[in-house]
ZAGUGU-347767 format. One record per residue (C-alpha): residue in three letters; x, y, z; residue number from 0. Coordinates in steps of 0.1 Angstrom, whole numbers. Each point is the difference from the previous one (the first is absolute). Example, Ala and Ser with C-alpha at 12.3 -4.5 7.8 and 13.67 -1.06 7.14 Angstrom:
+------+-------+-------+-------+------+
! resn !    xx !    yy !    zz ! resi !
+------+-------+-------+-------+------+
!  ALA !   123 !   -45 !    78 !    0 !
!  SER !    14 !    34 !    -7 !    1 !
+------+-------+-------+-------+------+
This chain:
+------+-------+-------+-------+------+
! resn !    xx !    yy !    zz ! resi !
+------+-------+-------+-------+------+
!  VAL !   826 !   915 !   799 !    0 !
!  ASP !    34 !   -19 !    -5 !    1 !
!  ARG !    10 !   -30 !    22 !    2 !
!  VAL !    37 !     4 !     6 !    3 !
!  THR !    25 !   -24 !    13 !    4 !
!  ALA !    25 !    17 !    22 !    5 !
!  ALA !    28 !   -12 !    23 !    6 !
!  ASP !   -24 !    -2 !    31 !    7 !
!  GLY !   -33 !   -11 !   -16 !    8 !
!  HIS !   -27 !     9 !   -25 !    9 !
!  TYR !   -13 !    35 !    -2 !   10 !
!  ASP !   -29 !    14 !   -20 !   11 !
!  VAL !     8 !    33 !   -16 !   12 !
!  LEU !   -30 !    22 !   -10 !   13 !
!  PHE !     4 !    24 !   -27 !   14 !
!  ILE !   -29 !    29 !     2 !   15 !
!  GLY !    -8 !    25 !   -25 !   16 !
!  THR !   -10 !    33 !    10 !   17 !
!  ASP !   -25 !    27 !   -11 !   18 !
!  VAL !    31 !    26 !    -2 !   19 !
!  GLY !    21 !   -21 !   -24 !   20 !
!  THR !    23 !   -20 !    26 !   21 !
!  VAL !     3 !   -35 !     7 !   22 !
!  LEU !     5 !   -12 !    34 !   23 !
!  LYS !    23 !   -31 !     9 !   24 !
!  VAL !    -9 !   -16 !    32 !   25 !
!  VAL !    11 !   -32 !    17 !   26 !
!  SER !   -23 !   -19 !    26 !   27 !
!  VAL !    24 !    -9 !    28 !   28 !
!  PRO !    -8 !   -21 !    29 !   29 !
!  THR !    -1 !    17 !    36 !   30 !
!  GLU !    13 !   -20 !    31 !   31 !
!  SER !   -21 !   -30 !   -10 !   32 !
!  TRP !    -3 !   -12 !   -34 !   33 !
!  HIS !   -37 !     0 !     4 !   34 !
!  ARG !    -5 !    41 !    -3 !   35 !
!  MET !    14 !    20 !   -30 !   36 !
!  GLU !    10 !    37 !    -3 !   37 !
!  PRO !     2 !    18 !   -31 !   38 !
!  LEU !    34 !    18 !    -6 !   39 !
!  LEU !     4 !    25 !   -28 !   40 !
!  LEU !    33 !    -6 !   -19 !   41 !
!  GLU !    -1 !    25 !   -27 !   42 !
!  GLU !   -25 !    27 !   -16 !   43 !
!  LEU !     8 !     3 !   -37 !   44 !
!  GLN !    -9 !    30 !   -20 !   45 !
!  VAL !   -14 !   -18 !   -32 !   46 !
!  PHE !   -18 !    27 !   -22 !   47 !
!  GLN !    13 !    37 !     1 !   48 !
!  ASP !   -35 !    15 !    -5 !   49 !
!  ALA !   -12 !   -19 !    31 !   50 !
!  SER !   -25 !   -22 !   -20 !   51 !
!  PRO !   -20 !   -23 !    18 !   52 !
!  ILE !    14 !   -35 !    -3 !   53 !
!  THR !   -28 !   -22 !   -14 !   54 !
!  SER !    16 !   -32 !    -6 !   55 !
!  LEU !    29 !   -21 !    12 !   56 !
!  GLN !    15 !   -32 !   -15 !   57 !
!  LEU !    27 !   -19 !    18 !   58 !
!  SER !    24 !   -22 !   -17 !   59 !
!  SER !    22 !   -21 !    23 !   60 !
!  LYS !    15 !   -19 !   -28 !   61 !
!  ARG !    15 !    34 !   -13 !   62 !
!  GLN !     3 !    16 !    33 !   63 !
!  GLN !   -21 !    29 !   -15 !   64 !
!  LEU !   -31 !    20 !    11 !   65 !
!  TYR !   -22 !    18 !   -25 !   66 !
!  ALA !   -21 !    27 !    11 !   67 !
!  GLY !   -24 !    18 !   -22 !   68 !
!  SER !   -21 !    33 !    -1 !   69 !
!  ALA !   -26 !    14 !   -23 !   70 !
!  THR !    26 !    14 !   -21 !   71 !
!  ALA !    35 !   -19 !     6 !   72 !
!  LEU !    16 !   -33 !     9 !   73 !
!  ALA !    29 !    -4 !    19 !   74 !
!  GLN !    26 !   -29 !     9 !   75 !
!  LEU !    15 !    -3 !    31 !   76 !
!  PRO !    26 !   -26 !    15 !   77 !
!  LEU !   -13 !   -17 !    32 !   78 !
!  HIS !    31 !     6 !    17 !   79 !
!  ARG !    26 !    31 !     1 !   80 !
!  CYS !    25 !   -14 !    24 !   81 !
!  GLY !    26 !    23 !    -9 !   82 !
!  ALA !   -22 !    28 !    12 !   83 !
!  TYR !     5 !    -9 !    36 !   84 !
!  GLY !    33 !    12 !     3 !   85 !
!  LYS !    38 !   -13 !     1 !   86 !
!  ALA !     1 !   -14 !    33 !   87 !
!  CYS !    -9 !   -32 !    20 !   88 !
!  ALA !   -24 !    20 !    23 !   89 !
!  GLU !   -18 !    20 !   -27 !   90 !
!  CYS !    -9 !   -33 !   -18 !   91 !
!  CYS !   -10 !   -20 !    31 !   92 !
!  LEU !   -19 !    30 !    13 !   93 !
!  ALA !   -22 !    -1 !   -31 !   94 !
!  ARG !   -14 !   -31 !     7 !   95 !
!  ASP !   -10 !    -7 !   -35 !   96 !
!  PRO !    -4 !   -38 !    -8 !   97 !
!  TYR !    14 !     5 !   -35 !   98 !
!  CYS !    34 !    12 !    11 !   99 !
!  ALA !    31 !   -12 !    22 !  100 !
!  TRP !    31 !    13 !     7 !  101 !
!  ASP !    27 !   -23 !   -17 !  102 !
!  GLY !    33 !    15 !    19 !  103 !
!  THR !     3 !    30 !   -24 !  104 !
!  ALA !   -32 !    13 !   -12 !  105 !
!  CYS !   -39 !    -4 !     5 !  106 !
!  THR !    -9 !   -24 !   -28 !  107 !
!  ARG !   -29 !   -24 !   -11 !  108 !
!  TYR !    -4 !   -28 !    23 !  109 !
!  VAL !    -4 !   -32 !   -19 !  110 !
!  PRO !    -9 !   -30 !    23 !  111 !
!  ASN !    22 !   -30 !    -3 !  112 !
!  THR !    29 !    13 !   -15 !  113 !
!  LYS !    37 !    -8 !     6 !  114 !
!  ARG !     7 !    33 !    16 !  115 !
!  ARG !    13 !    -4 !    34 !  116 !
!  PHE !    -2 !    36 !    12 !  117 !
!  ARG !   -36 !    13 !    -2 !  118 !
!  ARG !   -13 !    22 !    31 !  119 !
!  GLN !   -40 !     3 !     0 !  120 !
!  ASP !   -23 !     0 !    28 !  121 !
!  VAL !   -35 !    13 !    -9 !  122 !
!  ARG !   -18 !    -7 !    31 !  123 !
!  ASN !    25 !    20 !    22 !  124 !
!  GLY !    23 !    19 !   -22 !  125 !
!  ASP !    25 !     4 !    25 !  126 !
!  PRO !    34 !    13 !   -10 !  127 !
!  ASN !    18 !    -6 !    31 !  128 !
!  VAL !    -5 !   -35 !    -3 !  129 !
!  LEU !     4 !    -4 !   -38 !  130 !
!  CYS !    29 !    25 !    -6 !  131 !
!  SER !    21 !    -5 !    29 !  132 !
!  GLU !    30 !   -12 !   -22 !  133 !
!  ASP !    -5 !    28 !   -25 !  134 !
!  PRO !    32 !    21 !    -1 !  135 !
!  ARG !   -19 !    31 !    -6 !  136 !
!  ARG !   -25 !    -7 !    30 !  137 !
!  GLY !    -1 !    30 !    24 !  138 !
!  SER !    15 !    24 !   -24 !  139 !
!  VAL !   -27 !    25 !     0 !  140 !
!  PRO !    10 !    32 !   -17 !  141 !
!  GLN !    -2 !    28 !    24 !  142 !
!  LYS !     0 !    38 !    -8 !  143 !
!  GLN !     6 !    28 !    22 !  144 !
!  LEU !   -21 !    32 !    -4 !  145 !
!  TYR !     3 !    29 !    22 !  146 !
!  GLY !   -28 !    25 !     8 !  147 !
!  VAL !   -12 !    27 !    20 !  148 !
!  GLU !   -22 !    -5 !    30 !  149 !
!  GLY !   -35 !    13 !    -8 !  150 !
!  SER !     4 !    -5 !   -38 !  151 !
!  THR !   -14 !   -26 !   -22 !  152 !
!  ALA !    14 !   -26 !   -23 !  153 !
!  PHE !   -15 !   -24 !   -25 !  154 !
!  LEU !    14 !   -36 !     4 !  155 !
!  GLU !    -5 !   -23 !   -26 !  156 !
!  CYS !     8 !   -39 !    -4 !  157 !
!  VAL !   -18 !   -23 !   -23 !  158 !
!  PRO !     2 !   -36 !    13 !  159 !
!  LYS !     4 !   -29 !   -29 !  160 !
!  SER !   -23 !   -21 !    20 !  161 !
!  LEU !   -36 !    11 !    14 !  162 !
!  GLN !     8 !   -22 !    32 !  163 !
!  ALA !    31 !    21 !     5 !  164 !
!  ARG !     0 !    25 !    30 !  165 !
!  ILE !    19 !    33 !    -1 !  166 !
!  LEU !    11 !    15 !    33 !  167 !
!  TRP !    15 !    36 !     2 !  168 !
!  ALA !    19 !     8 !    31 !  169 !
!  TYR !    16 !    34 !    11 !  170 !
!  GLN !    28 !     8 !    22 !  171 !
!  ARG !     6 !    34 !    17 !  172 !
!  THR !    36 !    -3 !     9 !  173 !
!  PRO !    25 !   -27 !    -8 !  174 !
!  GLU !    -2 !    -8 !    37 !  175 !
!  ASP !   -37 !    -5 !     1 !  176 !
!  SER !   -15 !   -35 !   -10 !  177 !
!  GLN !   -24 !     0 !   -31 !  178 !
!  ARG !   -36 !     3 !     4 !  179 !
!  GLU !   -26 !   -10 !   -26 !  180 !
!  VAL !   -20 !    26 !   -19 !  181 !
!  GLN !   -37 !    -2 !     7 !  182 !
!  ALA !   -22 !     8 !   -31 !  183 !
!  ASP !   -30 !    24 !     6 !  184 !
+------+-------+-------+-------+------+
């Protein structure tokens, strides 16, 4: 467990080793009141390719590293991978990672008490509509048109940068019709 200072408070980040060679990075976030906490999965990292069970974890806050061990291997992982959350303010804020914040141009390591004046971070709520309203790239969600034949199937894939992001698929039968949300089976 690492106690992390963020812009909106202190958070416990848990690193959990699994029996299939992955490490789960989880932050404990307060609900409406600060008395009840809920776990929020930030990342699932595949540490060992052979899916060896992780038998030990050692955290170094000073070096900002996590050391994971199995019966046959040892791996060193950074505590934060802010760049993996994308190149937009909304993606960074949706990640809700207390180690990371939007600095105006990129999702970077959050360091409390620095002189940087433009740092966007809200671990508790992660609302990009509030945090990223001044971002010039806000609202520029790329749209791609696909055409299909009624009754046929199409595989639609979109991998979000954050586990907290919500993907919405919509369809429109004719240009005059309004868009309708695709319902998953």
